[in-house]
N, C-alpha and C positions, 0 to 999 in steps of 0.2 A: 077086356079088363073093365070092371065096374068101378064106379066112383064110390068113395066111402060114404057111409050112412050119415045123414045130417041129423044132429041132436035137436029135438024139439024141447026147448027149455032145459032144465037141469036134470040129468040122468041120475037115477038112483044107483047106488053101488050094489053090485051083486056078488055073491060068493062064487059063482060059476065062471070059469074062464071061457071067454068068448074068442073065437078065431079072429086073427088079425085080418083086416081088410087088405086088399092088394095095394101095395105102395106105389105102383106105377099105373098110370091111367092108360096109356096107349102101349100095350104090349103087342108087338107085332112079331109074327114069325118071320125070321129072316129068310126062310126058304120059300115063302109064299110069293107068288108073282105080284108085281105092282098092280094097283087098281087100273082098270081099263078106263081110258079117257078118250073121248072122241076128239080126234085131231081135226084142225081146220084144213079144209080142202084148198089146195093151191090152184090159183087161177092162171098163173104163167110160170115160166122158168125162174125168173127172178123172185117171184113171190114164193116159189117152192124153197129157194135157198133161205129166205127169211123165216119161213115156217120151221124148217129143220133146225135152224140155229136157235130159235126161241124154244123149241121143244127140248133141245139138249140142255140149255141153260136152266130151264125149269126143273128138269130131272135132277141135275147136279145140286141145285139150291135146295131142293126138297130133301135129298138124301143128307145134305149137310145139316139141315134143320132137324132132321130126325135123329142123327147121331149126337148132335149137341144137346138136344133135349134129353136124350137118354143119359148122357154123361152127367148132366146137371141133376137129374133126378137121382142118380146113384150117389153122388156126393152129398146131396141134401139128405138122403135117407141115412147115410152113415154119419151125418153131422160133421163132415170134414171140411176143411177150407177149400177154397177154389183151387183146382189144380194148376191154373195159370200162374198162381203165386209160387206153387211148389216147384214148378218146372225150372225156375231160375236157379241154376246150379251155383252161381257165383255167391249166393247168400250163405251157403254151407262151407265150412272150412275144409281145406284139402287134407288128404291123408298124411302128407309129409309134415304139415304143421302140427297135426294132431300127434304124430309120432314124436316130433321134437318136444311138444309139451309134455307128453307122457314120460319121455326120457329125462327131461329136466325135473319133472315132479318126483321121479324115482331117485334121482341123484341130488336132490336138493340138500339133503343132510350132508352128503360128502362134499358138495360144493361149499357149504358153510364151513366144514372142517378145513378145506383148501384155503379159503379166505383167511381163516384164523391162523393157519400155518404160515401163509405169506406175510401176514401182519407180524407174527412172532419172528419170522426170519428177518424182517426189516428192523424190528426192535433189537434182535441179536447183533445184526450188522452195525447198528448204531452203537450198541454197547462195546463191540469189538473195536470200532474206530475210537470211541472215547478211551477205551483201555489202552490202545496203542499210543494215543496222544499222551495219556498219563504216563505210560512207560517211557516215551521219548522225553517228556518233561523231567521224569525222575532220573533218566540217564544224564540229561544235561545238568541237572542239579548235582548228581553224583560226580560228574566231571568237574563242575565248579568247586564242589567240596574237596575233591582231590587236589585241584590246583591251589585252593586256599590252604589245604593241609601241607602241600609241598612248600608253599611260601612260608607258612607258619613254622614248618619244621626247620627250614633254613634260617628263618628269623630266630627261632628258639635256639638253634645251634650257635648263631652269632651272639645271642644274648648270654648263652652259657659260656661262650668264649670270653665275652666281655666280663662276665661275673668272675670267671677263673682268673682273668688278668687283673681284675680289681682285687681279688683276694691275694694274688701274688704280690701286687704292689703294696697292699696293706701290710702283708707279712714283711715285705722288704722294708717298708717304711718303719715298721716296728723294730726290725733288726737294726736299721740305720739309726733310729732314735735311741735304741739301747746302746749302740756303739758310740754315738755322739755324746751320750750322757757322761761317759768317762772323760772324753776330750773337753767337753764344756766345763765339767767340774775342775779338770786340771787347769784349764785356761783361767778360770775364776780364782783358783788358789794361787796360780802364778802371779796374777795381778795383785792379789792381797799381800803376798810375800814381798813383792818388789815395791810395794807402796811405802811411802814414808811412815815411820812409826810402826813397822812390822814387828819390831822387837816386843811390842806389847802383846802380841798374839800368844807368846809363851805363857804369860800369866793368865790368859783366858782359859776358861773351862772347856771351850770348844776345840782347843788345840789337839787334844787326844783324838777327837773325832776326825779332825783334818788328817792326822797321820794315818788313821785306819782307812780313810777314803783314798789316800795316796797309795797305800799298799794295794788296795783293790785295783786302782788304775794301772799300777805297774804290772800286776799279775795279768790283767786283761791285755795289755800291750805286748807282753811276752808271748801270750797265746796267739795273738793276731798281729804278727809283725809284717804289715804291708810295706813298709819302707824297705825292709830286707828283700822282699820279693821283687820290688821295683828295681832295686840295685842289681839283683842277680839278672833280671831280664835285660837291663841296659848293658850289662857286661856281656851277656850272650850275644846281643845284637851287635855290639862293637867288634866282637871276635869273628862271628860267622857271617855278618852282613857286609863283608868287604867285597867290593865290586871292582876288581882290577880290569884294565883294558885288555881286549883280546890280543893275544900274541902267541906266536909259535916258537918263540925263543925258549929253549929248555931251562934257562936260568931266570926266566921271568916269573913274576908273582902269579900270573894267570896259570901257567903250567904247574907250578908248585901246589897251588890250592886245588887245582883240578885233579891232581894225582892223589891228594889226601881226602877229598870230600867225594864220596861215592854213593851216599844214601840220600842226603838232603838235596832238594832242588834249590839252586841259587844261580847266580850269574855265571859261575864256572862249571856248573854241573846240571845239564838238562836231560841226562840219560834216563832218570826214573820216569819222568813224564813222557818222554819219547817211547820208552818201553811199554808203558801202559796204553798209549795211543795205538801203537803198532799191533799190540795183542788184541785190542778191540776192533781194529780195522782189518785184521787178518781174514776174518770170515765174511767181510762185507764185499759188495760188488764194487766194480771200478767207478761207477757213478757216485756212490756214497763217498768213496775216498777222495774223488775230485771235488765234491762239494765241501768236504771238511777242509781240504787244503785251500780251496778258494776262499772259504770263510776266514781262516786264520790269516791268509795273506791280505785280504781286504780290510780285516778288522784291526790287525796289529801292525803288519809290515808296511802297508801302503796307506795308512791313515793320513788324511789331509785336514788339518785344523787351521782355522782362520787366525787364531791367536798363537802366541808363542808356545812352543812345546814345553811341557813341564818335565820335571825330572822323572816322574812316574811314566809318562808317555815314552820318553827315550829309553827307559829301562824295559818297558814292554816290547818296544821295537827290537831292541838288542836280543832279548830272550827269544822272540818269535823268529828273528833272522837265524839265530844259532840252531833253534829247533828245526827249522825248515831245511837249512843248508846242510846240516850235519846228519840229519836222521830221516825226516819225512820225505824229502825230495828223492833220496835214494830208494826209499821204500816204494814210492809211487812209480819211479822209473822201472823198478822190478815188476810191479803189477802191470804196467803197460806192456812191457816186453812179453810177459806171459800171455796177455790178451792178444798181442800181435801174432805170436806163434800159434795161438789157438784159432783165431778167426781170420787170419790172412795167410800165414805161411802154410799151415796144414789144413786149410779149408778145402772141402771137396768141391769139385767143379761139376755142376749140374748142366745137363744138355739144354734145358730150357733157358738157363741164364745166359747162354751164348748168343741169343738172338737180340737184336736191337728192336725194342718195342716203341710205341708212340709215347710222346712226352705227355705226362699227366699233370694237370693243374698249373701249367706254365712253369714248372720247375725243371731246370735242365738236368738235374741229377736223378729225376724220377725214373728214367729208362737206362740208368747206368748199370754197370756190372755190380752184383751184390757185394763183392769183396771191395770194390771201390767205394761203395756207399758206406761200408763199415769203416774203411780208412778215413773217410771224411768225418764220421762220427768221432773217431778216436782223436783226430786232429783238433776238432772243436772242443772236446773234453779236456785235452791237454792244454789248449790255449786258455780255457777258463780257469784251470787249476793253477797255472803257473804265471809268474810275471812275464811281461812282454820281453824283457831283457833275456830271459832264459829260453823263450820259445824262438826268438828271431835269430839267435846266433849259436851255432855249434851245439845244437840239442841232439843227443844221441837217439832220443825217442822219435823225434820228427824224422831224422834221417832214416831210421829203421822202418818207420811206417811207409815212407815214400819208396824206399828201396824194395821192401817186401811187396808192396802194391804193384810196382813195376814188374817184378818177377811173376806175380800172380797173373797180371795181364798178359805177359809173354806166354805163360803156360796155357792160358785160355786161347790165345791166338794160334798157338801150335795145335791145339785140339780142334779149332775151327778149320784149319788147313787140312788136317788129317781126316776129319769126318766129312768134309765137303757138304756142309749143311746149308749153304746158300748165303751165309753172312759174309760180308766183305771184311776181311781181316784187317786191312789198313784203316777202314772207316771205324771198325770196332776199337782199334788202338787209338785213333784220333779222338773219338768221342770220350773215352774213359780217361785218357791222359790229359785231355783238355779240361775236363771237370776237376781232376786232381790239381792241375796247375792253377786254375782259377781259385780254388779253395786256399792254396798256399798264398796266393797274392792277396786275397781278401783278408786273411789272418795276418798279413804283413810278416810272413815267415821267409827268411832268406833276404837276398839283396834285390829281389825283383820289385820294381816300382809299380804301384797301382795305376790302372788306366780306367777307361770307361767301364760301366757295369756290364755291358753286353760283350765288349771285346777287351777284357782285362789285360791280357798279355798277348793276344793273337797278333797285335801289331809287330811285336818283336819277331815272332815266327815269320810273319809276312815279309818283313824287311830282308830276311835271309832267303826268301823265295822270289825276290825281284828278278827281272830279266838279267841284270848283271851277275847276280849270284847264281842264277840257274846255269850259267855257263860253266861254273865250277862243277856242278853236278853232272852236266852232260859230257864234260871232257873225259871223264873216266870211262865212258861208254863209247866214245868216238876216237879210235886210235888214229894217230897221224894227223889230227886236225890242229889248227892254230890255237885252239883253246886249251891244249894240254899244258901250256905254260902257266895257266892261271893258278889261283890258289887251290890247295888240296881240298878235298871234300871234308865236311864235318865229321863223317864217320871215321876218317883216318885220324883226325884230331882226337876223337873220343878214344880211339884205341891207344893213342900215344899217352893220353893222360892216365889211363888205367881205371878199371872199374872200382877198385877198392878205395882209392883216394879221391875220386871224382866227386864233386859236389852234387848232391841229390837234385837240386834245382837245375843245374847244368845238364845232368844226365837226362832229366825229364824233358828239357828243351831239345836235346839232341834226338831223342826218340820221337818227339813230335815232328821235328823236321823230316826225319827219315820216313815216317808214316805218311806225312802229307805229300812228300815227293813221290813215294811209291803209289799212292792213291791217284794223284794227278797225272803221273806218267802213264799208268795203265788206262785210265779213262781217256786221256789224250790220244793214245794209240787206237783205242776203240773208235773214237770219233773220226780220226784220220782214215782208218780203214773203211768206215761207213761212208765217208765223203768220197773216197777214192773207189768205192764199190769193189773192194777187194773180194776175191773168191772166199765164200764162207762167212763174210762179215755180215753183221746185222744191218737193218735199215737205220738211217740216221735219226729219223723221228722216234723209232723205238728205243734207240740208245739214249737219246736225250730224255725221253720220258722215264726210262728206267733210272737214269741218274737223278732226275728231279724227285722221283718218288723216294729214292734211297736217302737223299739229303733231307727231304722234308720229314721223313720218319725219324731221322736222328737229331736234326736241329730245327724243329718246327718253331721253336721260340727264340731262335738265334738267326735272324735273316742275314746279319752281317757275316756270320761264318759261312753260310751258304753262298753268299755273293763272292766272298774271298776265294772259296774253293773253286767255284766256277771260273773265276778270273785266272786262278792258277792253272786250271786245266787248259784254258784257251792259250795262255802263254806257253805252256808246255807243248801244246800241239803246234804252235807256231815255231817253237825252237826245234821240234822234231823235223818239221818241213824244211826249215832253213838248213838243218844239219844234213838232210838228205840231198838238198840242192847243192850244198857245198861239197858233199862227197862225190856227186855226179860231176861237178865242175873239175874237181881234182883228177878224176879219172880221165876226163877229156883232155886235160892239160898234159897228162903223162903220155897219152896216145899221140 
């Protein structure tokens, strides 16, 4: 490869194209062998190693210099930058970044639209919130306006009423003024006529006018005769407002006026008002009837005033007493009897109601027989509607409630015994009759005196079940014993008295005694059999646990009743053991 021609001075331009000189100075054929170089001869083995190493290093450095020089010349000929700067890949962006930039550039317009839409959405949300706030404000304002309108309407109605009243009073005043004009003129003329020197009025020119005015006054008074009406009213009051004392004597004034006056309501005739009340209460329920009677009784009959009673008060009490005793009490008794027949006498007996459930809410009557609950409600209603004097003594309604309830409990006990559903019949009887008896005592019905809240009357029953009185019960079941001479049993006394004439409270006490005795005797027998390990008897612990569970189920809120029944069972068991020992002793004595 030849070197380029060196210019001697300034070369002249020529029109002919000259061939380009070789751009590379050292152009070597890569296929040619390297130049022959005379190697240094080794003088020893170690020297040989050094020579070989030096030769290898020299060849490699030479080849690198040749390759580098060729590359440099190529880049210089193409006027390109040094490849060592181009080889740095980190200076050029990656394909992913370029792709993202291209995607962003292509979607730039849509992204702008998206931002505008987002901004528009925010503006619309703000407008919606403002609109909702405005609507709420308008709603509150509308409510305020309605409230103001209602108040204004009521105020306007009151104002219109006041204006109407004012117009009425003005009209009445004008009418009264017109009427008084005649009386005032008449009074003035009367004074003038009665005055000294009245004879001179005849000579006066005004006398004719006075006579005309007097004629007008007379004509007006004839048309408006108030005094005549007053006299007629007073006469009517004197004749028909006679208030004779109550009497059943046929020749008395009370009976005479009562037989003649049949339309007007007065002291001798309250039938019209009673008829109206009964027709209005005919379709009402029993609670409403009791409320009406209770109100009449408390308002008029049992009124208690600190001051002296007036004539009007005594008159109201007499009318209320006659209205209640002659009409409304009879009507109420008939309503109660119909309700007793419906809800007690003819009430169906459900199988679920024959089980004694747990006490709810600490109320003893919560687990009572439903018919007994209804009887308690009727007793309370009757007591609130009637005075105490009518409830406590010889009340046919109370007697019928108690009697029908006892019979309903008897029917339930008979069904329990026939169905064998697991309920203790005597305990069922004790539970329900005891609740009924407690209610009678709490309402002070009958001759039973009240006791403590938990044991209101159970003490009376317990006195009859003391060890001394138990002998009377056992004597009827132990023939030939010494106790047969004691008093007869209460059941015999009850039969002697008769069911029809027997007092309801006494009949209830008798049934309670019989039920308590039957219950305690049966469980005393079970306990004695368990203690004596009789064949087929249950374990004593099991019997006691069963008794405890049964009593807790029935009387969980009445521990005194549970204690008394357990004590009665213990006494009955002791009496049975003593009777057995006495019987064995009598047999030994006979032998």
